[in-house]
N, C-alpha and C positions, 0 to 999 in steps of 0.2 A: 503493499499499500504506500510505502514511503516515496516510491519513484513517481507513483501516480499523484501523490500529494505535491511534490516538487513541480511536476509537469502542470498541473492544474492551478497551483498557486501562481506559478510563474506566468502562465498564460493569461490568467485573470489580472493580474498586476500589469501586464504588458498592454491589454487593450480594454481595460475596465472603463465604464460598466459593460458587462457583456453577458448574453444569454447563454444557458447552459447548452442549448442546441449549437451556438457558435463555437463553444469550447470543444464539444464533441467533433464537430466538422473540421476544426482546425487540426486536433490531435490526430484525427484519421487520415488528414491530407499529409501529415509528417510520417505516416506509417507507425505510429507510436505503438500500435496494437502488435506490430511486428518485432521491434527492437527494444521495446520497454515493457511488454507483456501488459499492456494497458487494454482491458477488456471493453469494447465499446459500450456494452450495457451496464459497465459498472461506473460510467462518468458521472451520470446524474445522481447516483447514490453517493459518490464521493463529494460532489458539490453540496449535498444536503448535509453530509457528515461534517464537512469542513465548516459550513455556516453553524451547525449545532455546537462545534467546538469554539467558536468565536474567531475563526481564522478567516472566514469570509462573511460578508454582510449582504443580505438580500436588500436591494435598493428599490426594486420595483417589480410588479407582476402585471403583465399585459396579456390581453386576449384579443385577437382579431378573428372575428367571424366564429365559425365552428372549429377553429384550430385549437389544440391544447394551450392552456396558459403557459406563458413563457417568463421566466424569473431572470432578472438581471442581478449580477453579483459584482461586488468590489471587495478588494482586500482590506482588512483590517490592520491595525498596528501589530497585534499578536500574529496575524497571518504573514506580515512582512518580516517579522522575526524568524518565524518558522521556515519561511522561504530562504532567508539568508543563511540559517543553520544548515539546512538540507543541501543547499547550493555548495557551501564550502565543504560539507562533509564529502560529497561525491567529487569534488574536484581534488581533494586532498588525500583521501583514502582510497585504497585499492581493494576491491572485492571480486573474488573468483566468480565469473558469470555462472548462473545455475543452468546446467544442461543435462536433461535426462540421460543423454548419452553416457556421461561419466558413470551413472549408476549401472547401465547396461554394460558398458565395458569391464567393469568389476566382475562380471560373471562370464567373461570370455571363454573360460574353460567349459561352460556349459553348452557352447555351440560346437557343431562339427567343424572340421578344417575348411571344407570347401564353402560352407555357408558363411563363416567368419571372414574368409578372404573376399567372397562376393559382396557381402554387406559393407566391408570397409571400401572396396573398390567403388560401391555405389555411393557411399557417403562422399568419397572424393569427387566424383562426378558431379554430385548435387552441389557440393561446395564450390566447385570451379564454375558450374552454371550460375550459381548466385554471384559469385565475383565478376562474371562476364555481364550479368544483368546490371550490376552496380556500375561497372565500367563504361557500359553504353550510356547509362543515365548521366554520368559525369560528362562524357563526350558531348551529349546532346544539351548539357547545360542544365540538368536536373530532371526530376520526375515530372514536374508540371511547369517548370520555368519560373516558379515564384519563390524558390528556396533562397534564403539569405546566404550570402557568400561563404560564411564560415561553415555551414552544413556540408559543404563539399569535403571538408576535412574529415568529418564523420563518416561520409561515403568511402573515402579512402582508407579509413581504419577498417570499416566493414570489409572491403575488398581484400585488405592485407590479411585480416584474420582468416578469411575464408581460404585464401590461397596457401596460407601457411598451414592450416588444419588439413587441408586436401593433401599437401605433401606428406605430412605425417601419417594420414591414413594409408597412403600408397607404401610408406616405409614399413608400417606395422603389418600390412598385408603380406609384404615379402617376407617379413619375419615368422608370420603365421604359415605361410606356404612352404617355408623351408622347414618347419617344425620346430623353430627355435622359441615359440611360445606354445603353452599347452592349450590344447582343445580336446573335446571328447574323443576326436579321431586319432589324437596324439597321445595324450596322457589324461588319466582320470584327475578331476580337480580334488585337491586334499580337503578333507572335512575340517571344519573349524573346530578347536578345541576350547572348551569353556568350562571353568570350575563352578560357574553360576548355573549350569544346566542341571536340573533335578531330573533324576530317573526313578 
């Protein structure tokens, strides 16, 4: 939720007073649902929660015809402090990105050798496809042409991560294919030992 909080507080601060609909539309135009794991359906809930916490203020609710009512939000002083705290935390701290692949890779020995190699090669292809997609967007001047100039550095970071991980996938696939890493086809996974397991 803290990444969503930062994005919503920062966006409201930037274009306030702003409707929740416009916050949602702007975040989706940034593809925040992909790189920040912001679920589109959670944005309205997050706006209301931030308002309940006193970080945002509802300044007006308008209804046009049969459309649903729209509430405009502004950031409060407490919201500004929270925004500045989160902003600096994420600039100065490093956190390992959460990727379910890490959990799956921990169980590499549960896969057969051929499947593990195929899955790693497939992941490498997908990552290179993503890198190429981002490279094309950079060459065209962005996804929709309205991105601020500094966002191109984020695009370059995404591309570099994808290319580096793709190379790693190919290298690990080579190790698995050579039998240098255990899979069901090569060696059985050792059973974990724990003194806390009751029998």
